[in-house]
N, C-alpha and C positions, 0 to 999 in steps of 0.2 A: 579288465580286470579293474575293479573298484577301489577307491584309495580310503575308504573307509576306517581298515587297519594295517598302518601303517608299521614296517619293521624294520630295524636296523641292519637286520643279517641279510647280507648280500643272498645267502644261500637259500634262504626263505623268499629271497623276490622272484627266485627261478623257477620253484615248485608251482605246481597247477593246483588247482582248487582242492582234488580227492587228495594232494600231499600235504596239503596244508592243515584240509580237517584232521588227516592222519595225524599228524604235527603235535595239533593242540589237543588231542585226545591222551597223551602219549605224555603233555606237558602241564604243568598246573607250577603257580607262582607261591613266591617265600612266603606272603602272608608277614602275620605276626613277630616270623624269626627273619624277618629280613634289617638287617642292622640300621637301617636309615629308620625304622617307626622305632627300635628302642630308643635311638640316640636325640630322636626327635622329640620322644613322649618323657624324659628326663631333663632336654632343656626347657620344654614347655614346664613342667613340673616345677623346676628352679626360676625361670622366670617368672613363674604365680609368685611363688613365694617373696620373691624380691620387689615384686610390685606391690604385693601387701603392702610388704614391710615399706616401702616407698611413700606408699601413700597414708600413713597410717603413722609413720615416722618422724622424727627430723631429720634432716641430713645432720651428717656428723657435728656432735653439740661440741662445741668447745674448741676448733679447729677455726680458725680465721677461713673462711673460703673467699677468692678476689670474686669467683664466678657467681658463689651462690646458689648451685644446680644441686639436686636431687640425687647422687649417685647412682643411689639402691633402686629406683626410679626409673630411669635411665637403662641401666643394666636390663632389668627386667621385662622392660619392653622389647628389647632388643634381643633377649631369649626367647623372649615368647614368639617375635616374629621367627627367628629364623629355626626355630623350633616345629613352627608349622608349616617352615619351607620345607623341612626334613620330611614330613611327615607327608604332604603334598606330593613332593616328586617323590616318593613312593608311592603314592596312590596313583601319579598318573604315569610313572613308569616302571612297573612292577618287575620284578627279579625274576625270569620263568627256567621252571627248575623241571630237568627231565628226570618224568617216572624209571628209576628201574624195574624193567621184569626182570622175575624172582625165576631162575632155571629147577630149584629145587621142588614147586609147587607142580610143576605137567606132570611127576611120575618120576 
């Protein structure tokens, strides 16, 4: 048995090669409908907006900031990193959705 495709399912680990092939034919990934893609995309978009805002505007004018750091820039970079992390997580470990067989189509 090869280590190329590792699955977290103990039931799938005990399957033969033909059973695994049949299982993979009846399944597909969630793709764009995976909630991690939606969350990651939104966080990344907000991160880009805050990063651009932080690069081209002053940190809160008129407020005495003892550390004098740009909060928009820092929050934008953090949101970008987290958003990209969600998208990478969804690509590396996709949600496998079983295909439901349609009983009425056969006759």
